[in-house]
N, C-alpha and C positions, 0 to 999 in steps of 0.2 A: 504495500500498500503505499501512497506517496506519503513522504513527510513535509508538510508545511514550515518553513523555516522563520522563525519569529525574532522580530526587531527585541533583542538581549538587554536587560537592564544594566548598565556597564558600570553604574553608578548609583549610590543609594538613593539619591535626589532626581536620577533621570527618568522625566515620564517620556521624553521623545530622542530620536536621533537622527541624524542628517549623514545619508549615506555621502562618504568623503570620496571613497574608490574602494570598487571592486578588485581584488586581486585575484578571483577566478572567474572564468567567462563560464556560459552555457558550454555542457557536455564534457565540463572537465571532472576529473575522479577526485572526489574529496576523502581527505586520510583524516583520522582524529590527531587534534593538536596542530595544524595547519593553519594560517592565516586568510579566513575569507574575503574580509572587507575591513577596514577605517570608517570608524564610526564617530563624528564629531558629537561630543555629549556635553551636557552643562558644564563639564570640568576640563575637557582637552579630548584632542582625538585620539581615539583607543582602537586598540586591535581586538577583531571579533574572530575566535576561533570557532572552527568546527567540531562540531561535537557529534554528529548525527552522519554516518558516513556512507557513502555511495555517489550519484553522480548530480550534479547540478543542473539540473532538467530546464529549470526555466527562471529567469531572474524576474522579479515582479515590479521592485521598487529601483528604478534609475538614479544612478549617480546625482546627488544635490537634491534627492527627495527628502522632504520631512515625515518619519513616520513614528506613531506613537508605539511604545513598548507594550508587546503582545501582539502584534500586529504583523502580518507575513510579509516577508522581504523577498522570497523566491520559494522553488519548490524541488526535493530534492527526491530524487528516485532514489530505492535500493537495488543493488548490484543484480542485473538481468533485469528490472522489471521494464515494461512497458508502460508509458502512462499515456492515456487519452489526451487527443488535442483539447478537448471541452474540459478538461479535468480543472477546474474552480476550489482555492483553500477554501477552507470554513470560513473565514470571512476577509472579504476583500481590503487590499491597504489603501488606504486614502491616498490620491497624489498629493505630490507637493503643493502647495497654497502659494496662487498666481501672488507676484510681486504689487504691492499697492500703487496707483498709478497718481501721483499727484497732478491737479489742475494747475498748472502756473496763475497766477494772478494778476491781471495786469495792474500797477498803481497808477490811479487817475485822481482827478481831483473827485472828490466826493459828494453826492447828493444828496442834504439832508432829508430822509424819511423818516416815517414811522417805524421804530425797530420791530422786526418779527419775531416773535420767539422761537428757538431752536427748539427742536424735539429731539432728544436723543434716542436710539433706538437701543435697548440692551441686546446683546445677543445671549441664549443661553450657554452656561459653561457647559464645557465641554467632558464627557464623563473619564470619570478618573480609568488610565489605563490599569490593566491588571497583568502583570506578570505569571508567565504559565512556567510555574516552576518544575512541574511534572517533566518536564522535557531536560531539565538540568541533570547531569549524572551523579549521582548522590548514593551511599548505601541506605539502606531504611532506618538504621542505627542513627545514620547521622542527619538525616529528613525529622526524624521523632527529636533529638536534641535540639536541633534548628528549630523548630514549631514550639519546643517548649522554652525558650530562652528568646524568642523573637526575632531570631536572626535571620535576613534576609539570605538564602541560597546564591542569590543572581550575582552578589557582591565579593562572593569568596572563591577564590583559585583552587581547585582541588588539589591535592597532592599524589593522590592515587593513581592507581593503574589509567591510563589513558584522561587524566585528568580528572578522573571524581572525584568527588568529596568526600572524606572519612571522616569518623568519629575525632582525629585528632586535629584537623581544620578546624572545625563548630570549638572544640575545647580551648584552641589557640586564640580564637578571634573572642570568645568570652573573656577568657584570661587578660586580653588586651582592653577589655573594658566596652567592646565593641557592640552596640546595639543597633544593626541596622536596620532594625522594624521598627524603632522608637520613632519615627516619623508618623506612623498609622497609627498611634495611639491619641493624637490631637488632632480635633477637626478645624481645619480651618476654614472659613467661608470663602469664598470666590471673590477675589478681586473685581468688583465694576469695572468694566472696559470704558476708556474714557471714547466720548462721541468723536468720528473722526468726520475732517471733511477738508475743504482745499486749502492748500497752503498759499500764507500770503508773502510769496517768495517767488522771485525770478527764476524759472529753471537754469539761466546761465548764474546765477548768483551761488550755487551750494552744489557740493559732491553729495551723490549717494553712497552711505557706507552701508552694506548690508548688515544686520543686527546675528552675530554669530548667536548660537546656541550657550553658550556660556554668558553673553551678553543680557541676553533674553530673561535666562534664568536668575539673573544679578537682578533684574527690573522686576521681575514674578515676584519673589522671596522680599525682596528687601518691601516692595510696599506692601504683601501680606503682611509683615513684619510692625509695618511704621502703622496699618489699619486696624491691627487686631492684637497687638500686644500693648498694653497701658504701661507705656516708658513714663521714669522719672529718672532725673539727673542728679548727682551728685558730685562736686566738687571740692579741693581741696590743693594747697601748695606744699611741696616737699623740697625740704633742702636738702641738696646733690653735693654739699662739698666734700663729706667723708665719704660718700661713693666713689665720686670721679678722682679721689687722692688714691682711693683703693685698688680700680681699676688699672691708672696709672702705673702703680708701685705692681702690681700683679705681669702686665704686658711688658713692663720696663726689665721684670727678672725672666721673663719666659722666653724673650728673645724672639726667635723664629716659631717655637713650639706650637703656639696658639695668639690669637688675638681675641681677646673679651671685648663685646659692645655693651653700653648702656643697656641695651634690650635684654642682654643675658640674664643681666643682673634682675631685669624686673621682672622677666618670667620665672625665675627662682624664688623671688619676693611674690610674685602672685601667688604662686602655689602654696609656699608656708603659711601666706593670710589665709589661704582657703583652709589649709589645717586647722588653723585658729578659728575661724570661722566658717564650719561645715554649712550651716545653714544659709549661706551666699553659692555655694556649690550644689546646686539645684537647677530640675528642672520640671516643670509643669505640663502636666495628662488631665485632661477631662476629669480623671477618677483620683490621679495618684500626683503627688509630688515624688518625683523622684531626687535621693540628697545621695549624691555619691560620695564613693568612699576613697577615690582617688583625684588628683588634678591631672586631669588630661588638658594640657592648654592649647587651646588653637591661637596660631601666630598668623593674621593677615600679610601677605605677601603679593604685589603688584606683579601681575604676568601680562603678557600682550592680549589685550584686547577684557581684562578685567582684573580680579582675583582671588586667590584661593587660598584656605585655612588650613595647610597642613599642623597636625596634631603632636605635641611632643607629650606623650603618654608616661605617665606617673613622674610628673616633672617634680613631684615633692620629695621623691627618692634618688633624687638624680643631681651631682654636683655641679656649678655653675660650668667647669671647662667642659663638662660631660653636653651639656644643654647646649651651650655656643656650637661644638662640633655638629650637633644634630640638626640642628637650625640651620648651618649653612647646609649642609648636606641635603637636608629636606626642601630649601628655596631652591637650591642650584635644579633639583629634580623638579622642581615645582614648575620653572621657568622652561625646562625639556618639556613639558609634558607629560612627564613619566611618573607621574606619584601612581602608587596603588590605593583603590579606593579606602583599605581600612586606615590608610595614611592621611586622609582629609575629612574622615567621619569620626565620628564620637565623641567628639571634644565637646568638655562640660562649663569652659567660661573662655571667652576672647581678648586678644589683644588686639589692638590698631595702634600704630605706633607712626604717628606723620612729624616726631620730632625733628627726623631730617632732614625736612624740607622748610625749618625753618615755622611749622607751625606752634603758636603760643598754647592753645586750645581748640578744642572742637569736641561733639558728642556723636556718637556711632550709634547706630540703629543696633540693636539686639538681634543675635543669627539664633532663632528657635532651631532644637528645643531647649538651648542655653539659657537661663537664666539673667545672664548678665554679660556685659563688655565693658572692658577698659580702654580708657581712649586717651594717649599719652603725646603728651604736647613735648615742645622743644625745652633742652635745659640751657637757662640762658641767665648772665650776671644780671641781679634786680637790689635794688635798694631795700632792706627790711630793717627792723628793728628789733634788735635782741639784748636782750637785759637791758632795755631802758639806751640801749646806744644805738645809734645809728650806723649801717656797715654795711657791705656789700656781698653777698652769696649766691651759688649757684642754684637756681630756682626752679623747679618744674612743677608743671601744673597737671593733676590726673582730674578724668572726667570717669566718673560711673554709671553707664547704664543700665537701668536694670526692669527687670519685668515685674512689674507690681503683682500680679498675680502669686509671683512665688518668693520674691525677695523685699519685705517690707522694708520702710525709711529705716528705722532704728538699725537693723541687718546690714543693710548698705554699708550706713555711718560707721558701724565696728568691725566693717570690712574695710572701711578707708582708713579708719585709725589703725587698724594690725597691718596694713600694706605700709603704711606711712613711718612707724617703727622698724618696719625689716630693711626700708631702704636711706631711714636716716641711722640706724644701726646697721653696717653691712658686714661686719666682721660674722655676724649670723648666720649670715649667708653662705659662709664658707664652713658649717659645721655641719 
């Protein structure tokens, strides 16, 4: 019987994928483990491997098509099987949506008339795609454990024979604190689309840049977060004199062995403060508040076309040098589009640092299901009053954005106080 090849969920937040390139053509023999196609997801362009062996009978989705997860993109025939010409997959894959056409508006002297109210037509939300995990190779025990722990099989690379997911793969994902099914615990209402109309620009005065899958996902997730998460913000200033002196001493003594950044110390301090105030290390679901046992710190990294948040896992257990090396390695592979799904999912708290751009302070948007995100500004010399005396110190402004459903004002304030203590007494970060 022919096999419908479905668009696979290659990242935990992926709901649709764009066929960037087919690496096999119709009639080619498919062997398990070979790369079949390159798929542009919300995070990066990733390789889709062959799972079901046979012959690539027909390609349904052409290069450039955007297909929902769980929809068919090709038909595979088993060895020696004849497929009827009129065979159709169980559900037809949607074709790529046509590019919207802007109507240039000529700029002329306006005629004053009574305004006509615009009527916005709200389109119904698209149904949530369902991943057919039965087509993913996994042992019965692995499937049962994954279901119990709420882990999506689609986001795990199997280490068993022919890439089959085994018990050890599920246990490793659970040990790392990854719960790739956590997004399903919270029901988020669909964001209402903005009414579209002609753009008031001449066609020769702008350049059309197609929105990537990553940029679309960033726009959707941040819009949903701002509309559905009750944000509130807390800010305070931190004296960085001692930390900057300690950093200079350590880097001077290390030579070429390592080079610590201010952000490396902040990650460690954030993790230790989460241990001090565990109520700030939490996520919201409709039925439960999830208070996390470890500090898995997501670090925002700017990449071409958007940003991604690789996760430093168990940051409270790692030294500053280890954190520094891990962040550099994750950031490099993030910019190469080579991160694995488990390396940018499962964070419990985020850091966004714009200090290197000279930004004094800003407020970041909470990244659900995390309960808070820390915005880090630049370290700069400022005039302060210390023990009644006017002096100059290296100061930094921190702003904590909180999801008020899970982090109350007092919890956020206690967390910032603990973080300030660790940053202003930085020797404790080395213990």
